[in-house]
Backbone as CSV, one residue per row, in Angstrom:
resi,resn,N_x,N_y,N_z,CA_x,CA_y,CA_z,C_x,C_y,C_z
1,UNK,-106.203,131.822,4.280,-105.004,131.357,3.611,-105.145,129.865,3.334
2,UNK,-104.938,129.469,2.118,-105.054,128.062,1.768,-103.685,127.395,1.798
3,UNK,-103.723,126.118,2.097,-102.488,125.341,2.168,-101.980,125.060,0.758
4,UNK,-100.664,124.924,0.619,-100.134,124.563,-0.699,-100.613,123.158,-1.083
5,UNK,-100.683,122.896,-2.380,-101.135,121.593,-2.865,-100.204,120.478,-2.413
6,UNK,-98.936,120.806,-2.206,-97.953,119.816,-1.781,-96.976,120.477,-0.821
7,UNK,-96.745,119.846,0.319,-95.751,120.333,1.273,-94.752,119.217,1.518
8,UNK,-93.529,119.409,1.059,-92.487,118.429,1.310,-92.052,118.513,2.768
9,UNK,-91.880,117.364,3.379,-91.352,117.278,4.735,-89.964,116.673,4.585
10,UNK,-88.988,117.551,4.415,-87.641,117.103,4.067,-86.598,117.784,4.943
11,UNK,-85.337,117.447,4.725,-84.254,117.987,5.533,-84.157,119.495,5.420
12,UNK,-84.426,120.049,4.239,-84.390,121.509,4.088,-85.407,122.170,5.021
13,UNK,-86.614,121.602,5.107,-87.628,122.149,6.006,-87.175,122.009,7.458
14,UNK,-86.646,120.840,7.825,-86.144,120.644,9.181,-85.103,121.709,9.525
15,UNK,-84.161,121.933,8.609,-83.078,122.886,8.856,-83.606,124.314,8.995
16,UNK,-84.584,124.698,8.169,-85.157,126.048,8.236,-85.862,126.284,9.577
17,UNK,-86.667,125.310,9.998,-87.413,125.474,11.250,-86.466,125.365,12.445
18,UNK,-85.437,124.517,12.339,-84.444,124.406,13.417,-83.718,125.734,13.622
19,UNK,-83.367,126.402,12.544,-82.711,127.709,12.650,-83.613,128.690,13.390
20,UNK,-84.882,128.715,13.043,-85.833,129.609,13.715,-86.010,129.219,15.188
21,UNK,-85.969,127.924,15.487,-86.120,127.496,16.886,-84.917,127.937,17.719
22,UNK,-83.722,127.862,17.143,-82.517,128.284,17.871,-82.517,129.784,18.125
23,UNK,-83.189,130.552,17.260,-83.260,132.002,17.414,-84.414,132.438,18.324
24,UNK,-85.292,131.515,18.651,-86.464,131.810,19.469,-86.109,131.811,20.955
25,UNK,-86.689,132.724,21.716,-86.494,132.734,23.169,-86.942,131.419,23.791
26,UNK,-87.964,130.794,23.217,-88.509,129.548,23.755,-87.668,128.325,23.365
27,UNK,-86.750,128.480,22.430,-85.907,127.382,21.947,-86.734,126.263,21.305
28,UNK,-87.867,126.640,20.700,-88.669,125.701,19.932,-89.531,126.485,18.955
29,UNK,-89.956,125.780,17.898,-90.750,126.430,16.861,-91.625,125.384,16.186
30,UNK,-92.886,125.739,15.971,-93.801,124.878,15.225,-93.809,125.271,13.758
31,UNK,-94.060,124.282,12.925,-94.356,124.513,11.513,-95.666,123.778,11.249
32,UNK,-96.749,124.541,11.127,-98.064,123.943,10.969,-98.288,123.443,9.545
33,UNK,-98.789,122.241,9.459,-99.199,121.663,8.184,-100.712,121.798,8.010
34,UNK,-101.378,122.226,9.058,-102.833,122.384,9.057,-103.202,123.866,9.038
35,UNK,-104.452,124.115,8.721,-105.035,125.442,8.872,-105.678,125.493,10.258
36,UNK,-105.797,126.667,10.837,-106.301,126.791,12.203,-107.667,126.132,12.387
37,UNK,-108.506,126.172,11.372,-109.867,125.640,11.485,-109.970,124.141,11.173
38,UNK,-108.878,123.504,10.754,-108.910,122.076,10.404,-109.310,121.229,11.605
39,UNK,-109.995,120.132,11.330,-110.433,119.232,12.391,-109.315,118.344,12.923
40,UNK,-108.190,118.324,12.215,-107.013,117.577,12.663,-105.819,118.524,12.617
41,UNK,-105.144,118.667,13.754,-103.926,119.470,13.808,-102.742,118.554,13.525
42,UNK,-101.896,118.959,12.602,-100.685,118.204,12.287,-99.577,119.224,12.038
43,UNK,-98.472,119.006,12.713,-97.408,119.998,12.631,-96.079,119.398,13.042
44,UNK,-95.011,120.090,12.639,-93.674,119.776,13.112,-93.396,120.672,14.306
45,UNK,-92.798,120.111,15.330,-92.367,120.857,16.500,-90.869,120.627,16.590
46,UNK,-90.089,121.675,16.384,-88.632,121.563,16.426,-88.161,122.166,17.738
47,UNK,-87.414,121.366,18.497,-87.040,121.725,19.863,-85.530,121.647,20.059
48,UNK,-85.048,122.524,20.932,-83.648,122.530,21.331,-83.559,122.150,22.816
49,UNK,-82.475,121.490,23.225,-82.277,121.287,24.662,-82.346,122.634,25.378
50,UNK,-83.042,122.658,26.496,-83.230,123.904,27.235,-84.638,124.460,27.113
51,UNK,-85.404,124.005,26.126,-86.785,124.476,26.045,-87.589,123.852,27.182
52,UNK,-88.478,124.628,27.757,-89.286,124.169,28.888,-90.731,124.036,28.448
53,UNK,-91.273,122.847,28.632,-92.680,122.590,28.332,-93.370,122.300,29.660
54,UNK,-94.145,123.248,30.116,-94.845,123.096,31.397,-95.807,121.915,31.338
55,UNK,-95.824,121.063,32.364,-96.724,119.906,32.345,-98.180,120.335,32.129
56,UNK,-98.815,119.640,31.213,-100.180,119.981,30.827,-100.893,118.749,30.293
57,UNK,-102.180,118.894,30.073,-102.965,117.853,29.433,-103.929,118.524,28.464
58,UNK,-104.451,117.714,27.573,-105.422,118.190,26.599,-106.735,117.469,26.842
59,UNK,-107.808,118.214,26.832,-109.131,117.608,26.885,-110.039,118.433,25.987
60,UNK,-110.966,117.779,25.383,-111.848,118.441,24.417,-113.287,118.274,24.859
61,UNK,-114.061,119.291,24.650,-115.479,119.248,24.976,-116.275,118.906,23.720
62,UNK,-116.748,117.682,23.640,-117.665,117.310,22.565,-117.027,116.835,21.279
63,UNK,-116.232,117.657,20.633,-115.782,117.332,19.285,-114.457,116.583,19.279
64,UNK,-114.485,115.332,19.628,-113.275,114.524,19.548,-112.587,114.389,20.881
65,UNK,-111.551,113.625,20.867,-110.811,113.332,22.084,-109.573,114.204,22.188
66,UNK,-109.062,114.340,23.386,-107.879,115.149,23.626,-106.595,114.352,23.500
67,UNK,-106.570,113.373,22.595,-105.352,112.581,22.390,-104.250,113.464,21.806
68,UNK,-103.023,112.981,21.913,-101.894,113.632,21.271,-100.916,112.544,20.863
69,UNK,-100.434,112.639,19.633,-99.524,111.638,19.084,-98.221,112.330,18.697
70,UNK,-97.087,111.730,19.088,-95.756,112.255,18.757,-94.970,111.182,18.007
71,UNK,-94.298,111.588,16.936,-93.348,110.726,16.246,-92.086,111.559,16.014
72,UNK,-90.948,111.055,16.495,-89.689,111.779,16.344,-89.104,111.459,14.968
73,UNK,-88.875,112.508,14.192,-88.314,112.366,12.848,-86.813,112.608,12.813
74,UNK,-86.324,113.374,13.788,-84.887,113.678,13.878,-84.565,113.954,15.337
75,UNK,-83.469,113.389,15.837,-83.051,113.639,17.209,-83.797,112.785,18.206
76,UNK,-83.942,113.294,19.439,-84.639,112.531,20.473,-85.230,113.456,21.532
77,UNK,-86.302,112.967,22.151,-86.970,113.681,23.236,-87.225,112.724,24.382
78,UNK,-87.409,113.310,25.547,-87.912,112.583,26.696,-89.348,113.004,26.924
79,UNK,-90.218,112.042,27.157,-91.622,112.312,27.473,-91.836,111.901,28.923
80,UNK,-92.366,112.820,29.711,-92.647,112.570,31.124,-94.153,112.598,31.333
81,UNK,-94.677,111.593,32.042,-96.093,111.544,32.388,-96.230,111.749,33.887
82,UNK,-97.258,112.488,34.288,-97.465,112.865,35.677,-98.858,112.466,36.137
83,UNK,-98.975,112.183,37.445,-100.312,111.994,38.006,-100.869,113.368,38.383
84,UNK,-102.075,113.405,38.908,-102.737,114.668,39.243,-102.030,115.448,40.342
85,UNK,-101.129,114.794,41.090,-100.382,115.454,42.161,-99.011,115.955,41.704
86,UNK,-98.695,115.767,40.424,-97.416,116.241,39.902,-96.274,115.271,40.064
87,UNK,-96.580,114.035,40.440,-95.539,113.008,40.565,-95.308,112.383,39.194
88,UNK,-94.046,112.311,38.790,-93.716,111.668,37.512,-93.924,110.165,37.658
89,UNK,-94.829,109.617,36.856,-95.169,108.200,36.945,-94.532,107.367,35.841
90,UNK,-94.181,108.008,34.740,-93.538,107.299,33.628,-92.636,108.266,32.880
91,UNK,-91.611,107.701,32.275,-90.785,108.480,31.356,-90.366,107.576,30.207
92,UNK,-90.336,108.153,29.028,-90.012,107.401,27.822,-89.101,108.241,26.939
93,UNK,-88.086,107.588,26.406,-87.202,108.242,25.441,-87.685,107.863,24.048
94,UNK,-87.937,108.880,23.224,-88.299,108.673,21.831,-87.138,109.150,20.980
95,UNK,-86.716,108.317,20.043,-85.525,108.614,19.255,-85.781,108.265,17.797
96,UNK,-85.358,109.138,16.905,-85.558,108.898,15.475,-84.886,107.614,15.015
97,UNK,-83.828,107.188,15.710,-83.118,105.958,15.360,-83.693,104.734,16.083
98,UNK,-84.724,104.944,16.901,-85.354,103.835,17.602,-84.650,103.495,18.895
99,UNK,-85.083,102.490,19.596,-86.117,101.543,19.191,-87.536,102.099,19.309
100,UNK,-87.762,103.100,20.193,-89.091,103.711,20.297,-89.030,105.070,19.615
101,UNK,-89.869,105.250,18.618,-89.856,106.477,17.821,-91.040,107.391,18.103
102,UNK,-92.093,106.848,18.695,-93.275,107.663,18.939,-94.180,107.049,19.966
103,UNK,-95.223,107.812,20.305,-96.245,107.308,21.222,-97.496,108.146,21.056
104,UNK,-98.592,107.601,21.558,-99.844,108.335,21.593,-100.322,108.409,23.033
105,UNK,-100.680,109.610,23.463,-101.214,109.840,24.806,-102.729,109.940,24.725
106,UNK,-103.394,109.386,25.704,-104.846,109.509,25.745,-105.244,110.859,26.331
107,UNK,-106.488,111.202,26.138,-107.027,112.448,26.669,-106.824,112.502,28.178
108,UNK,-106.449,113.680,28.662,-106.331,113.886,30.097,-105.017,113.456,30.707
109,UNK,-104.042,113.058,29.888,-102.735,112.620,30.402,-101.824,113.831,30.593
110,UNK,-101.484,114.125,31.859,-100.538,115.207,32.113,-99.164,114.780,31.610
111,UNK,-98.505,115.663,30.865,-97.216,115.319,30.280,-96.364,116.561,30.052
112,UNK,-95.082,116.290,29.841,-94.127,117.309,29.430,-93.126,116.640,28.495
113,UNK,-92.398,117.460,27.764,-91.365,116.982,26.839,-90.065,117.705,27.138
114,UNK,-88.946,117.003,26.947,-87.633,117.642,26.993,-86.854,117.207,25.754
115,UNK,-86.220,118.180,25.112,-85.372,117.879,23.964,-84.047,117.333,24.475
116,UNK,-83.657,116.184,23.960,-82.419,115.545,24.406,-81.262,115.781,23.451
117,UNK,-81.563,116.191,22.226,-80.521,116.513,21.251,-80.913,117.795,20.521
118,UNK,-79.913,118.486,20.012,-80.162,119.714,19.253,-80.957,119.399,17.988
119,UNK,-81.789,120.345,17.600,-82.562,120.282,16.351,-83.473,119.061,16.272
120,UNK,-84.043,118.674,17.409,-84.989,117.554,17.415,-86.263,117.962,16.694
121,UNK,-86.734,117.092,15.809,-87.942,117.351,15.029,-88.985,116.295,15.371
122,UNK,-90.148,116.770,15.808,-91.258,115.892,16.174,-92.425,116.182,15.237
123,UNK,-93.069,115.141,14.762,-94.344,115.295,14.070,-95.420,115.078,15.112
124,UNK,-96.333,116.040,15.247,-97.413,115.938,16.228,-98.759,115.915,15.511
125,UNK,-99.652,115.157,16.111,-100.997,115.008,15.570,-101.971,115.052,16.739
126,UNK,-103.005,115.884,16.628,-104.036,115.934,17.663,-105.318,116.501,17.073
127,UNK,-106.383,116.377,17.834,-107.700,116.835,17.405,-107.714,118.343,17.233
128,UNK,-108.351,118.819,16.193,-108.575,120.238,15.973,-110.054,120.530,16.112
129,UNK,-110.478,121.713,15.769,-109.613,122.852,15.461,-108.911,123.378,16.716
130,UNK,-107.860,124.155,16.470,-107.083,124.731,17.559,-107.968,125.659,18.381
131,UNK,-107.910,125.515,19.700,-108.675,126.355,20.627,-107.691,127.038,21.567
132,UNK,-107.174,128.218,21.191,-106.082,128.828,21.955,-106.377,129.053,23.433
133,UNK,-107.611,129.327,23.810,-107.923,129.604,25.209,-108.208,128.343,26.009
134,UNK,-108.396,127.211,25.316,-108.750,125.980,26.027,-107.884,124.799,25.592
135,UNK,-106.773,125.072,24.934,-105.941,123.994,24.385,-105.248,123.182,25.468
136,UNK,-104.837,123.839,26.549,-104.045,123.151,27.573,-104.608,123.428,28.960
137,UNK,-104.548,122.392,29.776,-104.857,122.491,31.194,-103.542,122.224,31.915
138,UNK,-102.952,123.267,32.519,-101.633,123.142,33.132,-101.725,122.509,34.517
139,UNK,-100.732,121.694,34.819,-100.632,121.029,36.114,-100.081,122.022,37.135
140,UNK,-100.783,122.180,38.255,-100.347,123.133,39.283,-99.067,122.624,39.953
141,UNK,-98.307,123.562,40.497,-97.108,123.210,41.244,-95.829,123.259,40.425
142,UNK,-95.929,123.615,39.143,-94.744,123.713,38.295,-94.590,125.151,37.827
143,UNK,-93.331,125.595,37.642,-93.130,126.979,37.217,-93.745,127.240,35.839
144,UNK,-94.093,128.506,35.632,-94.566,128.921,34.322,-93.380,129.097,33.397
145,UNK,-93.646,128.993,32.124,-92.605,129.210,31.129,-92.035,130.612,31.309
146,UNK,-90.707,130.716,31.265,-90.043,132.002,31.393,-89.588,132.328,32.808
147,UNK,-90.109,131.632,33.808,-89.662,131.837,35.177,-88.311,131.162,35.380
148,UNK,-87.497,131.742,36.263,-86.160,131.203,36.524,-86.212,129.733,36.938
149,UNK,-87.201,129.361,37.744,-87.318,127.977,38.211,-87.540,126.996,37.055
150,UNK,-88.097,127.491,35.959,-88.348,126.595,34.818,-87.042,126.091,34.206
151,UNK,-85.992,126.892,34.280,-84.685,126.482,33.755,-84.161,125.292,34.553
152,UNK,-84.221,125.396,35.867,-83.756,124.309,36.729,-84.607,123.059,36.556
153,UNK,-85.913,123.254,36.393,-86.805,122.112,36.221,-86.472,121.356,34.937
154,UNK,-86.229,122.079,33.862,-85.906,121.432,32.584,-84.596,120.670,32.686
155,UNK,-83.593,121.247,33.325,-82.297,120.574,33.493,-82.482,119.289,34.309
156,UNK,-83.266,119.357,35.370,-83.519,118.175,36.204,-84.202,117.075,35.387
157,UNK,-85.225,117.435,34.613,-85.922,116.436,33.793,-85.000,115.830,32.737
158,UNK,-84.210,116.674,32.101,-83.306,116.163,31.057,-82.305,115.183,31.650
159,UNK,-81.872,115.441,32.895,-80.902,114.552,33.546,-81.493,113.152,33.796
160,UNK,-82.797,113.029,33.850,-83.430,111.716,34.026,-83.177,110.781,32.847
161,UNK,-82.762,111.365,31.739,-82.534,110.586,30.524,-81.045,110.406,30.224
162,UNK,-80.199,110.642,31.234,-78.751,110.436,31.124,-78.141,111.172,29.951
163,UNK,-78.515,112.424,29.809,-77.964,113.238,28.708,-76.730,113.950,29.199
């Protein structure tokens, strides 16, 4: 499947993907701007408060670095960074209205995200091509997505941002 010659990134697209994210069990939805085999992954990630992102890191073998870049286009998110023992070492609020709108994580940085407002839209950029079996290295000691404990964990993290 080839990409369209032009893809508008506009409010209509945000609204369409936000609707799908609200209908999703995960309370989030990606809209890929890349093809699976592209060397650069670029996509919109639309998130709702309540979505749980298990702490993970990205690392790549050989072809590029496991960096990840986030820019908030609408709404706001909290980004949590963890050490290898699962201790939260940093937290940052990214908001489309500023003052901080985005950040880039280096390879091997354990992190999680929490949506702080409804219909938050993030533009993400990272090294491709997508490797579904090796894309994420999950941090031990945290619930898996879909487990009851994950709901409580997400609420606790969101509360760190005074929401």
